[in-house]
C-alpha positions as CSV (number, residue, x, y, z in Angstrom):
1,M,66.8,67.3,133.0
2,A,69.6,64.8,133.5
3,I,72.7,66.5,135.4
4,I,75.9,64.1,135.4
5,K,79.2,65.3,136.2
6,P,82.8,64.5,135.6
7,F,84.2,63.0,138.0
8,K,88.1,62.3,139.7
9,G,88.5,58.8,139.2
10,L,89.9,56.0,141.8
11,R,91.6,54.0,139.7
12,P,94.4,50.6,139.0
13,P,97.4,51.1,137.1
14,K,96.6,49.6,133.0
15,E,99.3,46.9,135.0
16,I,97.3,44.7,137.4
17,I,93.7,45.9,135.8
18,E,92.5,42.0,135.2
19,K,93.9,40.9,138.2
20,L,91.5,43.9,140.5
21,A,88.2,44.0,138.2
22,C,85.7,41.6,139.3
23,L,81.9,40.9,139.2
24,P,79.8,42.7,141.4
25,Y,78.5,41.8,144.9
26,D,75.0,40.5,143.8
27,V,76.2,37.7,141.2
28,M,77.9,35.5,143.9
29,N,77.7,34.1,147.4
30,S,80.9,34.3,150.0
31,K,81.7,30.8,149.0
32,E,81.8,31.4,145.4
33,A,83.7,35.1,145.8
34,A,86.6,33.4,147.9
35,A,87.0,30.6,145.8
36,M,87.0,33.8,142.6
37,A,90.0,35.9,145.1
38,K,92.0,32.8,145.4
39,G,95.5,33.7,145.4
40,N,94.8,37.0,144.1
41,E,95.3,40.0,146.7
42,K,94.7,43.3,144.2
43,T,91.3,41.4,142.9
44,L,88.4,43.4,143.8
45,L,86.7,41.0,146.2
46,H,87.9,41.9,148.6
47,I,86.2,45.2,149.2
48,T,83.4,44.4,148.2
49,K,82.6,40.8,149.3
50,A,85.5,41.4,152.7
51,E,83.2,38.9,154.4
52,I,87.0,36.4,152.4
53,D,89.0,38.2,154.0
54,C,87.1,37.5,158.4
55,P,86.6,34.0,160.1
56,A,84.5,31.6,159.3
57,N,80.8,32.0,158.7
58,V,80.8,36.0,160.2
59,D,78.1,37.9,159.4
60,V,78.4,39.1,156.7
61,H,76.5,42.0,157.5
62,S,78.8,42.8,161.1
63,E,80.8,45.5,161.3
64,T,83.7,43.0,161.4
65,V,82.7,42.4,158.0
66,Y,83.0,46.5,156.8
67,N,85.6,47.6,158.6
68,K,87.3,44.9,157.0
69,A,86.0,46.5,154.0
70,A,87.0,49.5,154.6
71,E,90.6,48.6,155.7
72,N,91.5,46.6,152.3
73,F,90.2,50.1,150.8
74,K,93.0,52.2,152.6
75,K,95.2,48.9,152.3
76,F,94.2,49.2,147.9
77,K,94.8,53.9,147.7
78,T,98.3,53.1,150.1
79,N,99.8,50.1,148.4
80,G,99.5,52.8,144.6
81,W,96.9,49.4,143.1
82,L,94.1,52.3,143.1
83,V,95.7,56.2,142.1
84,Q,93.3,59.0,141.9
85,D,92.9,61.3,138.1
86,E,94.1,64.8,138.7
87,S,91.2,66.1,137.6
88,P,87.3,65.6,137.0
89,K,86.6,63.8,133.4
90,Y,84.6,61.2,132.1
91,Y,85.1,58.0,131.6
92,I,83.6,55.7,128.4
93,Y,83.2,52.0,129.5
94,A,82.4,49.9,126.0
95,Q,81.5,45.6,126.8
96,T,81.7,43.3,124.4
97,M,79.6,40.0,124.0
98,N,78.9,37.3,121.3
99,G,80.3,39.9,119.3
100,K,78.7,43.4,120.2
101,T,79.8,46.0,121.4
102,Q,78.2,48.5,123.7
103,Y,79.4,52.1,125.0
104,G,78.4,54.1,127.9
105,I,79.5,57.1,129.5
106,V,80.3,57.1,133.0
107,G,79.2,59.9,135.2
108,A,78.6,61.0,138.5
109,A,74.4,61.2,139.1
110,A,72.7,63.6,140.8
111,C,71.6,62.7,143.8
112,Q,68.9,64.6,143.5
113,D,67.9,63.7,140.6
114,Y,66.8,60.8,141.8
115,V,64.5,62.2,144.3
116,D,62.8,64.7,142.2
117,G,62.4,61.5,139.4
118,I,65.0,62.6,136.8
119,I,66.1,59.5,137.6
120,K,63.0,56.5,137.0
121,K,63.3,52.8,138.2
122,H,60.9,49.9,137.5
123,E,62.1,47.7,140.5
124,L,60.4,47.8,143.7
125,T,63.9,47.6,146.5
126,R,64.4,46.2,150.3
127,P,65.2,48.2,153.1
128,D,67.5,46.0,153.6
129,K,69.6,45.6,150.2
130,E,69.5,49.3,150.8
131,E,71.0,49.4,153.9
132,D,73.9,46.6,153.2
133,R,74.9,48.8,149.9
134,M,75.2,52.1,152.7
135,V,76.6,51.3,155.4
136,L,79.4,49.9,152.9
137,T,79.5,53.7,151.8
138,R,79.5,54.8,155.2
139,Y,82.4,53.4,155.8
140,T,84.4,53.8,152.8
141,N,83.1,57.4,151.8
142,A,82.8,56.2,148.3
143,N,80.7,54.7,145.5
144,I,82.7,51.3,144.8
145,E,80.4,49.9,142.3
146,P,78.9,51.9,139.1
147,V,75.1,51.6,138.7
148,F,73.7,50.5,135.4
149,F,71.8,53.5,133.7
150,S,70.3,53.6,130.0
151,Y,69.0,56.7,128.5
152,K,67.4,57.7,124.8
153,A,69.8,58.0,123.0
154,V,71.2,61.3,122.1
155,A,73.3,61.2,118.3
156,E,75.4,64.1,119.6
157,I,77.0,61.9,121.9
158,D,77.1,59.0,120.3
159,T,79.4,61.2,117.9
160,I,81.5,62.9,121.1
161,V,82.4,58.4,121.8
162,E,82.7,57.1,118.5
163,R,85.3,59.5,117.6
164,I,86.9,59.1,120.7
165,V,87.3,55.0,120.9
166,K,88.1,55.4,116.7
167,N,90.8,58.1,117.4
168,E,92.5,56.9,121.1
169,K,93.9,54.1,123.0
170,A,92.0,52.2,125.6
171,E,92.7,52.9,128.9
172,Y,92.1,48.8,129.6
173,D,91.4,46.8,127.5
174,F,90.8,42.8,128.0
175,V,88.7,40.0,127.7
176,A,87.3,38.7,131.4
177,E,87.4,34.8,132.4
178,D,83.8,34.6,131.2
179,G,85.1,35.6,127.7
180,F,83.1,39.3,127.9
181,G,85.7,42.3,126.7
182,H,85.4,45.1,128.7
183,H,87.9,47.5,127.1
184,F,87.8,51.7,128.9
185,W,88.6,55.2,128.0
186,L,89.9,58.4,130.3
187,V,87.9,61.1,128.5
188,N,90.5,63.7,128.6
189,S,89.4,66.9,126.4
190,D,88.5,69.6,128.3
191,K,86.3,70.5,125.9
192,D,84.6,66.3,125.1
193,N,83.8,66.5,129.4
194,A,82.4,70.2,128.7
195,D,79.8,68.8,125.6
196,I,78.9,65.7,126.9
197,E,78.1,68.3,130.4
198,H,75.5,70.6,128.8
199,L,74.5,67.1,126.0
200,F,73.1,65.6,129.3
201,A,72.0,68.7,131.4
202,T,69.8,70.1,127.4
203,K,69.1,66.7,125.7
204,V,68.4,63.7,128.1
205,P,65.1,64.4,130.3
206,F,65.5,61.5,132.2
207,T,67.7,58.4,132.7
208,Y,66.6,54.8,133.6
209,V,67.8,52.0,136.1
210,A,68.7,49.2,134.4
211,D,70.3,47.6,137.1
212,G,71.2,47.9,140.5
213,H,67.8,49.5,142.0
214,H,69.3,48.8,145.6
215,R,72.3,50.7,145.0
216,T,70.4,53.5,143.5
217,A,68.6,53.9,146.1
218,A,71.5,54.0,148.8
219,A,73.6,56.0,147.5
220,G,70.4,58.7,146.7
221,R,69.9,58.3,151.2
222,I,73.7,58.5,151.7
223,G,73.4,61.5,150.2
224,A,70.3,63.5,152.1
225,E,72.4,62.0,155.5
226,M,75.7,63.6,154.8
227,A,74.1,67.2,153.9
228,A,72.0,66.5,156.6
229,K,75.2,66.5,158.3
230,N,77.5,69.3,157.2
231,P,76.6,72.8,158.5
232,R,78.1,74.6,154.9
233,H,76.2,72.1,152.6
234,N,76.4,73.9,149.1
235,G,75.0,70.7,147.2
236,N,78.5,70.9,145.2
237,E,79.9,68.2,147.8
238,E,81.6,65.1,145.9
239,Y,78.1,63.4,148.2
240,N,75.3,64.7,146.0
241,F,76.3,62.6,143.7
242,F,77.3,58.9,142.8
243,M,79.0,56.5,140.2
244,A,77.1,55.7,137.4
245,V,77.5,54.2,133.8
246,H,75.1,55.4,131.2
247,F,73.9,53.4,128.1
248,P,71.7,54.7,125.4
249,D,69.0,52.5,125.0
250,N,69.6,51.5,121.4
251,Q,72.4,49.7,122.2
252,L,70.7,47.4,124.9
253,N,69.7,44.6,124.9
254,I,67.7,42.5,127.5
255,I,67.6,39.0,128.3
256,D,64.7,36.7,129.4
257,Y,64.2,35.9,133.0
258,N,62.6,32.4,133.3
259,R,61.1,30.9,135.9
260,L,60.8,27.0,137.4
261,V,58.7,25.4,139.6
262,K,58.5,22.8,142.2
263,D,54.6,21.6,142.0
264,L,51.7,21.3,140.4
265,N,49.8,22.4,143.4
266,G,47.9,18.8,144.0
267,Y,47.4,18.8,140.0
268,D,48.2,15.8,138.3
269,E,50.2,16.6,134.7
270,D,47.4,15.5,132.5
271,K,44.2,17.6,134.9
272,F,47.5,20.7,134.5
273,L,47.4,21.4,130.4
274,K,43.8,20.3,130.7
275,L,43.9,23.5,133.0
276,L,46.3,25.6,130.6
277,E,43.6,25.5,127.7
278,A,41.4,28.0,129.0
279,D,44.2,31.2,128.4
280,F,46.4,29.3,125.6
281,L,47.0,27.5,122.8
282,I,49.2,24.5,123.5
283,S,50.7,22.9,121.0
284,K,52.8,19.3,121.6
285,I,57.3,20.2,121.2
286,G,58.7,17.4,122.2
287,S,62.2,16.5,123.4
288,E,64.0,19.6,121.5
289,I,64.4,22.8,123.1
290,F,62.5,24.9,122.9
291,K,63.0,29.1,122.8
292,P,59.7,31.7,122.3
293,T,59.9,33.5,119.2
294,K,57.8,36.6,120.5
295,L,55.7,38.6,122.8
296,H,53.1,36.7,124.4
297,Q,54.4,33.0,123.8
298,F,55.9,30.7,126.7
299,G,58.0,27.5,126.3
300,M,56.8,24.6,129.0
301,Y,59.2,22.1,129.9
302,I,57.5,19.3,131.9
303,N,58.2,15.6,132.6
304,G,60.7,15.6,129.4
305,M,58.5,17.3,127.4
306,W,58.8,21.1,126.0
307,Y,55.5,22.7,124.8
308,R,54.5,25.7,123.5
309,L,52.2,27.8,124.8
310,D,50.0,30.8,122.8
311,A,48.6,33.2,125.5
312,K,44.7,33.8,123.9
313,A,44.3,37.5,123.7
314,H,42.1,38.2,126.8
315,C,44.7,37.2,128.6
316,Y,46.9,40.4,128.0
317,D,46.5,43.9,127.6
318,D,48.7,45.6,125.0
319,K,47.2,49.6,126.0
320,N,48.9,48.6,130.1
321,P,52.3,48.9,130.7
322,I,51.9,46.5,133.0
323,G,48.9,44.4,131.8
324,V,51.3,43.3,128.6
325,L,54.5,41.7,129.8
326,D,54.5,37.9,129.6
327,V,55.5,37.9,132.9
328,T,52.2,39.7,133.6
329,I,50.5,36.8,132.2
330,L,52.0,34.5,133.1
331,S,52.1,35.2,136.9
332,K,48.2,36.2,136.5
333,H,47.0,33.4,134.5
334,I,49.1,30.0,135.3
335,L,51.5,30.9,138.9
336,D,48.2,32.3,140.5
337,K,45.4,31.0,138.6
338,H,46.8,28.2,139.0
339,L,49.3,26.6,141.1
340,D,48.2,29.6,143.7
341,I,52.1,31.2,143.9
342,K,50.5,34.8,144.5
343,D,54.2,36.5,145.3
344,L,57.0,36.2,143.4
345,R,58.9,38.0,146.2
346,T,58.2,35.6,149.1
347,T,57.6,32.3,147.7
348,T,59.9,28.9,148.3
349,R,58.1,27.6,145.9
350,A,59.5,29.1,142.6
351,D,62.5,29.9,141.8
352,F,63.9,31.8,139.3
353,V,66.8,31.6,136.3
354,G,68.6,34.3,134.0
355,G,68.5,33.0,130.2
356,I,72.7,34.1,130.1
357,R,72.4,30.3,131.6
358,G,70.7,29.2,128.8
359,L,67.5,26.5,128.3
360,G,69.1,23.6,129.6
361,E,69.5,25.0,132.8
362,L,64.9,24.8,133.0
363,K,65.5,21.2,131.2
364,K,68.0,20.0,134.1
365,R,66.5,21.5,136.6
366,V,63.6,19.3,136.1
367,D,64.9,16.4,135.4
368,S,66.5,15.7,138.4
369,N,63.7,16.6,140.3
370,E,64.4,19.2,141.9
371,M,61.8,21.4,140.2
372,K,58.1,19.9,138.4
373,V,58.0,22.6,135.7
374,A,60.3,25.4,133.8
375,F,58.5,28.4,131.9
376,A,61.0,29.8,129.2
377,L,59.9,33.9,128.7
378,F,60.4,36.3,125.2
379,P,63.0,39.0,126.8
380,V,61.3,42.1,128.0
381,S,62.8,44.9,125.6
382,M,63.8,48.5,126.3
383,Q,60.8,50.8,125.0
384,Q,58.1,48.2,127.0
385,L,61.2,49.2,130.3
386,I,61.0,52.2,129.6
387,N,57.1,52.4,129.3
388,I,57.0,51.5,132.5
389,A,59.4,53.9,133.8
390,D,57.6,56.5,132.4
391,S,54.3,55.4,133.6
392,G,55.1,55.7,136.9
393,N,54.9,51.7,137.6
394,I,56.6,48.6,138.8
395,M,57.5,46.0,137.3
396,P,57.0,42.2,138.5
397,P,59.5,41.1,140.0
398,K,62.8,38.4,138.1
399,T,61.8,40.6,134.5
400,T,64.6,41.9,133.4
401,W,68.5,40.1,133.0
402,F,70.9,42.2,131.2
403,E,74.1,41.2,130.1
404,P,77.2,41.5,130.2
405,K,77.4,42.8,133.7
406,L,79.8,45.9,134.6
407,R,82.6,45.0,135.6
408,S,84.0,46.4,139.4
409,G,87.0,47.8,140.2
410,L,87.5,49.8,136.7
411,V,87.1,53.5,138.7
412,I,85.3,54.3,141.6
413,H,84.0,57.7,143.0
414,E,85.4,58.6,146.6
415,L,82.5,60.7,148.2
416,V,85.4,62.9,150.1
């Protein structure tokens, strides 16, 4: 069963929350971060993207940057921009997008649960990205940003959350510059905190990494590293846990993650369309954007024209959690078979666009001649994600896109 504990959060005073909270580190580059931080000394970007306070062209993985992050973190605490709560507690973090709100519980997940497979993953991680987050954690001794987890919904947990949200005033409540609402409650009742911990320990056999695989892997490694260095290690130290927001699976939606390809591998358009007929029923739509409405249906945009592609039955295996995925169908029967794109992790001929940007972004990049063809996919479901994680399989790269992104800076978990 899942171990998720309350912790003494390090948080900003409510009057500066909108200045301090920011998007996560991995959704922007250094230039974009510098623009976002301009004129705002309180934004957490000074810690998560500390290169913006370093000399131009600095190596973002250099000691200079990590030292600056640690220096800025200390400054935030000294200035009272981050203040630690007096007692351990859970927090409720809700996000609103397009009129829909999802409610998550912020708690400290156990590093050992990741080692033991209680925390389940669905993506591979890269050692270099893990190391980057590990180094930042070493320098700050804190989980600066949370990871995004899900779990199979538990009615008793929902009841506690609903009661607190209805009867207590949110500590933070604001709409960010992207139009998404962020709402944050403190769980102050000792009984509620005890009940939440007990319910996770008795009703939640597994949790699932939705977004933040590298931060999760880094946290697990840091926990083991710090334990090995502590001769008095007993398993209860804060470094044995890391911060995660846990959302019930029935409140989450995954957004489509679409593909663009730079060339047709030497084929002309007519030949390429002819090749696809073996595996797809092809319908010419016209210039109007076509968005897939069901599994195994794709939109394709090429030369100013949209097509609907419906995969034939031999292209997928509904009994195989990987074989049923539309990203698998696309890779196997188009990208690999005809376009000679074997590995989406390493190819320079393909790119990915999250559905939050709209299918107009696909059209724009093809019309500009930057790309030759675009493919719009139907989004993966939470049940598919859980099936893959439960079966021990790994999704193809760039399969899931969760939105809204967790806002960084609402709460921080210190390891010492």
